[in-house]
N, C-alpha and C positions, 0 to 999 in steps of 0.2 A: 713645127714651132721650134725656134732655135733655143739653145740652152740659156742664153742671157735673159731672154724673155721669161723663161721658167724661173730662173733665179730671182728676177725682179718681182715676179708674182709671189713667190714663197717668202721673200724678204719682207713683204708687207703684212704677213700674218701677225696679228697682235700678240699671239702666244710666243712668237720668236723674236720679240723685241729684245735687243741686247745680244743676239747671236750674230757673230760677224759674218759678212758676206762670204769670206773664204770657206767657212765651215759649211754653209749652205751650198756653195759651189762644189765642195768635196762630195756632198750627198748626191747632187744632180749629176755629176760626172759618172756615177756608178749605178744610177737608177734608170727606170723606164717610164715613158709617158703612155697612158691608156685613155682611150675614149670609149664610152659605152652609151647606148641609146635607152631612152625611157621604156620601161616594160621588161627589160632584160633582167636576168639574175646574174649579178656580178660574182656571187659566190653562193654555195649551198651549205646547208647544215652538214657537218661532218668533214667539210673541206679543211685542209691543213692551213693554219694561220702562219704563213711563211714570209710575209712582206709588210713593211711599214707603208701606210697609205697616207698620202698628203693630198687632200681634196682641193683642187684648184677652182672648180665650179661645179654646180649641179647638186644632187641630193640622192643619197642611198638610204633606204629604210631597212632596219633589222627586223625581220618578221619571224616570230616563233609560233609553232603550232601548239595549242593547248585545248584539249578536249574536242579535237576535230575542227577547230577554228584557228585562223591565223590572226595574231595580234601584234601590233608594233611594240617593240620593247626598247627601241632606240633609233637614232638617225644621225648620219653625218652629212654635213653640208659644206659648201665651199668655204674654205678658211679653217676647216677642222683637220686634225691629225688623228689617225686611228690605225687599226690593224695590229701587227706585231710590234711590241715595244721592248727595249732592252730590259733584261732581267725578268721579263714576264714568263710565267710557266704555262700560259695558255697554249694548247697544242692544236685544237680544232675548233671550228665554229659551232656554236650551239643554235645558230639561227640562219635563215636565208637572207642574202643581201639583195634586195629588189631595187632597181634603179627607178627613182620617181621623177627625175628630170635628166635630160641629156647631160652627161657628166664627163669632166676631164679630171684625171688624177695622176699623180706621180708616185711610183712605188719603188721601194728599196728592199731587196731581198735581205733576210736576216743573216745570211752568210757574211755580210759586211759589218755586222754589229760589233764584233770584237775590235776590228780596226777603227770603226767609228768612235768607240768609247775612248780609244787612245788618241785619235787625231782631232776629234770634235767634242771637247769636253762640255762646252756651253750648250751645244745642241743636245747632247746626251742628257745633261741635267734637266733640260726642259722636258724631254721625253719621259724621264724617270718620274718627275712630278706629275705628269699626265697619267702615268701608270698607277701611282698611288691614289690619285683622285678617282680613276676608273674603278679600282678595287673597292674604294670606299663607297662609291655610288652603286656599284653592283651588289655589294653586301647589303646596303640599305634597301635596294629594290627587292632582293631575294628574301630578306627578312619580312618586308611588307607583304610579299607574295605568300610566305609561309603563314603569316597571321590571317590573311584573307582566306587561304585554304582551310585553316583551322576554324575560322568563323563560318565558312561554308558548310563544313562537316557538322558543326554545332547547330547551325540553322536547319540543316536537313534532318538531323536527328530530332530536334524539337518539333519541327513541323510534322514529322511522322508520328512521334509519340503523342502529340497533342490532338492529332486528327481523330484518333479512335475515341477518346473520352468526349471530345467535342461533338462528334457524330452521335454518340450514345445519348448525350444530353438533348440534342435536337430530336432524336428518334423517340426518346421516352417522354419528352415534353409534348410532342405531337400526339402520342398515344394517350397521355394523361388528359390532354384537352378533349380528345374524342371521347374518352371514357367518362369524363365529367359531364359531357353534353347529355348523357342518359340519366343523370342523377335525378332530375325532376320526375321523370317517369317512375324510377325506382322508389322515390320518396312516397308516392301514392300507396305502394304496397307496404311500405314501412308503417305508415300511420294507420293502415287498416289491420295491422296485426293485433291479435288478441292474446297478449302474453302477460303473465304476472311479473311482479318485481323479482320474485325468486327465480323465475325462468330467465329473465334478463340477466341477472347476476351470474347464473350458471353459464349462459352462452358467452358473456363477456369474459368470464374466467378462462374458459376454454380458448376463445379467440385470441385474447391479448396475451395469454400464455404462449400460444404458438408464435405470435408476432415477436414477443420478447426473445424467444429462442432463435428466431430468424430463419432464413433459408439455410438448410444444411448443405454446405458446399463440399463437405468431406464425403458425402454419400456417393457411391458409384452410380454410373449411368444405368447399369443393370438393375440395381436396387430401386432407383427412382422409377424406372420404366415398369417394373413389376408392381410397384405400389399404385402407379397411375392406372394400370390395367385393372387392378382390384377395385379401385374407386369407380372406374368407368362401368365395370360390371355391376357394382352395387347401385349406382345411380340409374343405370339402365333398368335394373330389376324394380326400382322404386318410382318409375314413372317419369324420369327425366329423359328428354329426347337427346338432342345434340349436346353432349356434355363433355366433349374432349377438352375444351379450354378450361372448363370448370374443374375437371379432375386434375389437370396439369397444375393449376394454381393451388388447389388443395394439397396436392402431393408435395409441391415445393416447400410448403410450410409445415410439413410433417403430419398432415391429417391421414388417418387410415379409416377403413370401413367401420371399425368398431366405434370411432369417434362419431361418425355420421349416424350409426345405429343408436348410439346413446342419446344424441340430440333429438332424433326422431321420437324415441320412446318418451323423452322428457317433454317435448313440445306438442306431440300429437301430429297425425298425418295432415291435418288441415293447415296448421300454422308452419310446419317444418319447411316447405318449399320457399315461402317468402323469407323466412329467417336465413335459410342457406344462401339465397340470392343476396341478402344483405351482407352476410359473412364474406361471400365471394367478392362483393363490391369493395369492402374494406380491405381485403387482402390484395386485390389488384391495385388499388390506390397506393397502399403501403409499398408494394413491389416497385411501382413506377417511381415513387418518390425516393425509394432506396437506390434505384439505378441512377437517378439524377445526382443523389448525394455521393454515391461511390465514384461516379465520373468526375464530379466537381472536386472531390478529395484528390483524385488522381492528378488533375490539372494543378491543384494547389501544391501537391508534393513535387511535381515537375518544376514548378516555378521556384519552390524552396530549394530544390536540388541545383538549379541553375544559379541561384543566389549563393548557395554554399560553395558551388564549384568555382564561381568567379570571385567570390569574397569581395563583392563590389561595395559592401558597406564597412569594410575593414581596412586598416592601414597596411602598408607594404613592409612594415617592420617585422623582425623575427618575434614570434610569440608562441606560447604553448599550443601545439597543434595535434589534433587527433587524426592519425593517418587513416584509420578505418573510415572516418567520415568522408575524407577526400576520395578514397577508393570507391565507396558506395555512390557518391555523387557522380563520379566519372562513369561508373557502370550504368547509372540511370541515363546519363546523357547519351551513351553509346548503345543503349539497349536495342534500338532499331537495327543496328548492324549485327548484333548477336542473333536476332531473329532472321534477318535477311540471309546471313551466311550459315544459318543452322549450327551455331556454335554453342556448346554446353558450358555453363559456368560452374566451376567447383571451387568452393571457398574453404580454406583451413586457416581461420584467423584466431590468433592467440587471445584468450580472455584477458581482460584488464591490461591491455597494451598501454604502456606509459606514453605520455605526450612527449614530443620533441620540440625544440626551438626551431621554428621554420616560418617561411612565408607561404601560407596555405595555398594561395593562388598559383604560386610557382610550382609547388609540388604537384598540384593537379595537372599542370602542363606536362610534367614528367609522366604521370600515369596515363594521360590521354595519348601522348605520342607513342608510347611503348605498346599500350593495349590496342590502339588503332592499327599500328603496324602488324601486330599479331593477328588481328581480325582480317586484315588484307591478305595475310599469308594463309588463311584458312577459308578461302572463298567457297570451297566444296564441303565445308563442315569440319568440325573438330571439337577440341576441348581446350578451354582456357582455365588455368589454375591460378588462384590468388592465395598466397601463403604469407603469414606474418609470424615473426618469432623474435625473441630477445635473448641476449646473454648479459653478462654482468655490465657491459659498457655500451653495447650497440643494439639498435633496432634494425631488423632485417625485413625486407619485402621481396618476395619472389614472384615473378610473373612468368608463367610457363605456358607455352602453346604447343600443340601437336602438329604444327605445320611442317613444310618440307625442310626447314632448317636454313641456316645461312652458310654458304660455301666457305670452307676453311680459308681459302686464299684471299677472301675479302674481309674476314672478321676483324682484322686489325685496322681496317679503314672505315668502319661504319660510323665512327664518331668524327670523321673529318668533315669540315664544312664543304657543302655542295656535292658531297658524294652520295649518290642514290642509285638503287637498282630498279626503281620504278620507271614506268614509261614517261615520256615527255608529257608534262601537264598534270601528272599525278603526284609528283613530289619534287621538292626543291633541294633536298639533300641537307636541309637545316634542322629537321626534326630531332635527330639523335645528337646533333651538335648542341642544340638548345638543352636537351636532356643532360648532357655531360656538364655544360656550363652551370646549370642550376644545381646539380648534385655537388659539383666542386665548391660552389658558393655556400652550400650547406655543410661543408667539411666532410662529405660522405664519399663513397666510392662505388663504382659499378663493376660487376664481373659478368661476362657473357660465357655461357656454355651452350653450344649448339651442335646438333647432329640431326640427320633426317628423322623426322617424327617427334623431335623434342628440342625446343629452344627455350632457354631460361635466362632471364635477366635478374641478377641478384643486386639489390640496392642495400647499402649498409650506411646507417646514419648514427652518429654519436648521440646518446641519450642526454648526456649532461654537457653538451657543447656550450 
């Protein structure tokens, strides 16, 4: 194809309207024409971005790998201009360029850019506008990706945390339903009991006293097991056959063999078995209802934590904010990751911490990004420390992890936009930039101290800003 035909094609690009034919001819005189077939990779991730690309016809898709799958993040078609642009700092491609249609393109090596800026000012101006539009679009796309990743982490954490109490409710409900199915049969034994009002009062006092005290969760497994064995032996000696479940239930509510002996002496050997069966029935029902209540409360607290975390019912204005509430909501949301990575949480929080003027939802973004990064750094286990303190003018929050640390040569870059040490698909490089922007907006500052085995982010916020 002769140069005049190429110049004619490029001159018809809508984006180059107003650029003289002489300037386009200057570019064509120094560039090269390429033709590529569908299915080929025109460039690969990591390749140097060294040429301006003017697409004459065809289509090339930018494909990026995320979590083991390739997804399209952009496309250039006939009539588009892409690749290296004047004043752009892009050095290498972050995606693969896959040819979707047979394509023709004209390229100009960036070694000509300095001369082009001097000789082709109108053409250069168009390219600079394209570069600023591309940066704006890329920033918007990356921010959206960061939000989606944060939403994904939040959803995964909630699904994991809600699964256990939800499963407990289903399990306890099914057990309760099965348990209540035997009530009619047990009722026959109840109405056949020959007990006085005084005996009923004594049994009720003992039974509901145990229920009021509840299941002793501070008791060690060894203590509970020993008491179960004692109850099993006593029940065995007093004519009860398979009594393992009975002794387990009685032991959970603090019964001992002396309690049973006292009931037997008070009721007599004929009535005692039926009364004990009724006691066990009441305790089992109470236990199952308690499990359902506890699991329901857990779900309610999780929903409350999410509401507090997102502050979806509050304005985005600066208002008095309790930092401890935000930290605790964030820990609740990320609790699944603490368990998964076997990370121990240590808190040293100052009593009566004063409120600060802040946007609560934004501060929670800060805690989430930093704590989540710390957990990622401790995949094999470790310790996360949360510390708060105050002085005359400022409130400080320290988040410290026992991970491998941040290499000294990149510590000065961690707050740069798009800078990340994570694998492709695991981070956008905007997390800590968002953190810095939020802290700056709150008139605070961040200090990083990191070495192998200890990385600490110190946040300082004015109390009376």
